[in-house]
C-alpha positions in Angstrom: -8.4 -14.0 -36.7 -6.0 -15.3 -39.3 -6.2 -18.3 -41.5 -5.7 -21.8 -40.0 -2.2 -23.0 -40.6 -2.3 -26.8 -40.7 1.5 -27.3 -40.8 2.1 -25.0 -37.8 -0.7 -26.6 -35.9 0.6 -30.1 -36.5 4.1 -29.0 -35.5 2.8 -27.6 -32.2 0.8 -30.7 -31.5 3.7 -33.0 -32.1 6.0 -30.9 -29.9 3.3 -30.9 -27.2 2.9 -34.7 -27.3 6.7 -35.1 -27.1 6.8 -32.7 -24.1 4.0 -34.5 -22.3 5.8 -37.8 -22.7 9.0 -36.4 -21.4 7.3 -34.8 -18.4 5.2 -38.0 -17.8 2.1 -35.9 -17.5 -0.3 -38.8 -18.0 0.8 -40.1 -14.6 1.3 -36.8 -12.8 -2.1 -36.7 -11.1 -1.8 -40.3 -9.8 1.9 -39.9 -9.0 2.5 -36.2 -8.1 5.9 -34.6 -7.9 7.8 -34.8 -4.6 7.0 -32.3 -1.9 3.5 -31.7 -3.2 2.1 -30.9 0.3 4.7 -28.3 0.8 3.9 -26.8 -2.6 0.2 -26.6 -1.8 1.0 -24.8 1.5 3.4 -22.3 -0.2 1.1 -21.5 -3.1 -2.5 -21.4 -1.8 -4.8 -21.9 -4.7 -8.0 -24.0 -4.7 -10.8 -25.1 -6.9 -14.0 -23.8 -5.2 -16.8 -24.8 -7.6 -18.5 -23.5 -10.7 -19.5 -20.0 -11.7 -22.8 -19.0 -13.3 -21.6 -20.1 -16.7 -20.7 -23.6 -15.4 -17.0 -22.8 -15.6 -14.6 -24.1 -12.9 -13.5 -21.4 -10.5 -10.0 -21.2 -9.1 -9.2 -18.9 -6.2 -5.6 -18.0 -5.3 -4.0 -15.9 -2.6 -1.7 -14.5 -5.1 -0.6 -11.3 -3.2 0.4 -13.4 -0.3 2.5 -15.6 -2.6 4.2 -12.8 -4.5 5.1 -10.9 -1.3 6.3 -14.0 0.6 9.5 -14.9 -1.2 8.2 -18.5 -1.4 9.4 -18.7 -4.9 12.8 -19.5 -3.5 11.5 -22.7 -1.9 11.9 -24.8 -5.0 14.3 -25.1 -7.9 13.1 -24.2 -11.4 12.6 -27.9 -12.4 10.5 -28.5 -9.2 8.3 -25.5 -9.9 7.9 -26.8 -13.5 6.8 -30.2 -12.4 4.2 -28.8 -10.0 3.0 -26.2 -12.5 2.5 -28.8 -15.2 0.5 -30.9 -12.7 -1.7 -27.8 -12.0 -2.5 -27.5 -15.7 -3.4 -31.2 -15.9 -5.7 -30.7 -12.9 -7.3 -27.7 -14.7 -8.3 -29.9 -17.6 -9.7 -32.5 -15.1 -11.8 -29.7 -13.5 -13.1 -28.6 -16.9 -14.1 -32.2 -17.9 -15.9 -32.5 -14.6 -17.7 -29.2 -15.1 -18.7 -30.3 -18.6 -20.2 -33.6 -17.3 -22.0 -31.7 -14.6 -23.6 -29.2 -16.9 -23.9 -31.4 -20.0 -22.4 -28.5 -22.0 -19.0 -27.9 -23.5 -16.7 -26.1 -21.1 -13.7 -24.6 -22.8 -12.3 -22.3 -20.1 -12.3 -21.4 -16.4 -12.5 -18.4 -14.1 -9.4 -17.4 -12.2 -9.9 -15.2 -9.1 -6.9 -13.8 -7.2 -6.7 -12.0 -3.9 -3.8 -9.5 -4.0 -4.0 -8.6 -0.4 -0.4 -8.3 1.0 1.2 -7.2 -2.2 2.1 -3.5 -2.5 5.0 -1.1 -3.2 7.1 -2.7 -0.5 6.7 -6.1 -2.2 7.7 -5.0 -5.8 11.3 -6.1 -5.1 10.1 -9.7 -4.7 9.2 -9.7 -8.4 12.9 -9.9 -9.3 12.8 -13.4 -8.0 9.5 -14.3 -9.6 10.1 -13.0 -13.1 12.7 -15.7 -14.0 10.3 -18.4 -12.9 7.5 -16.8 -15.0 9.7 -16.9 -18.0 10.5 -20.6 -17.4 6.9 -21.6 -16.9 5.8 -19.7 -19.9 8.4 -21.2 -22.2 8.1 -24.8 -20.9 4.5 -25.2 -20.2 2.2 -22.5 -21.7 3.6 -22.9 -25.2 2.2 -26.5 -25.2 -1.3 -25.8 -23.9 -4.3 -24.1 -25.5 -5.6 -20.9 -24.0 -8.1 -21.8 -21.4 -8.5 -18.9 -19.0 -11.7 -17.1 -19.8 -11.5 -14.3 -17.2 -9.3 -13.1 -14.4 -10.7 -11.2 -11.5 -8.5 -9.4 -9.0 -9.5 -8.6 -5.4 -7.8 -6.1 -3.1 -5.5 -5.0 -6.0 -3.2 -2.2 -4.9 -3.0 0.9 -7.2 0.6 -0.1 -8.2 -1.0 -2.9 -10.3 -3.0 -0.4 -12.3 -1.3 2.9 -12.2 1.9 1.5 -13.6 0.3 -1.6 -14.8 2.3 -3.0 -17.7 5.0 -4.9 -15.7 2.6 -5.9 -12.9 -0.1 -7.1 -15.3 2.4 -9.2 -17.3 3.7 -10.7 -14.1 0.2 -11.6 -12.7 -1.0 -12.7 -16.1 1.9 -15.1 -16.8 1.5 -16.8 -13.4 -2.2 -17.3 -14.2 -2.0 -18.4 -17.8 -3.5 -15.4 -19.5 -4.7 -15.9 -23.0 -5.5 -13.4 -25.8 -9.2 -13.8 -25.1 -9.0 -13.2 -21.4 -10.9 -10.3 -19.7 -8.6 -8.8 -17.1 -10.4 -6.7 -14.5 -10.3 -5.4 -11.0 -13.3 -6.6 -8.9 -15.8 -3.9 -8.3 -18.7 -6.2 -7.8 -19.6 -8.6 -5.0 -18.8 -12.3 -5.2 -22.4 -13.3 -6.0 -22.1 -11.5 -9.3 -19.4 -14.0 -10.3 -20.1 -17.2 -8.4 -22.8 -18.8 -6.3 -22.7 -18.9 -2.5 -21.8 -22.6 -2.6 -18.6 -21.7 -4.5 -17.6 -18.7 -2.4 -14.2 -19.5 -0.8 
């Protein structure tokens, strides 16, 4: 990697703190954004336990979401508020995993089921991409890279045969980092997580 840039790091930290204050993130878990229950029904993603490395595991029915058109259910600002809350919840999960394992936990495992998404659903990405750009600009730029690995289940060939656009779309919605391993699942769930964490 490159050399540490103290000035750039300080600038990023100050901007992140200002953004957190503007978004009132310190209170978002106790006082969630409006229509939280509807959001949780439209975007099904759950924390299911820890993997074999003591990292929190999040499982999402991503294919169902991408193919559903549910992205139109909220305005950009509403998605932003819920997404920011999701990131805060991720840090809470990581802190809990660290306390449970008595080790430093610096990332998590994201598992996505892409069943339901295929060639007939590609058109839905036109509605999703503007949202991805908004979330990336407003949220991801203020948070460190925390996804250690992404595992996809039931991934259609369109995601890999012509993968650049599809991967960028899935990756942005799952907070991919430069250190993330992106792979299609070819192994059974017990390889990744324990039976207690299997959704």
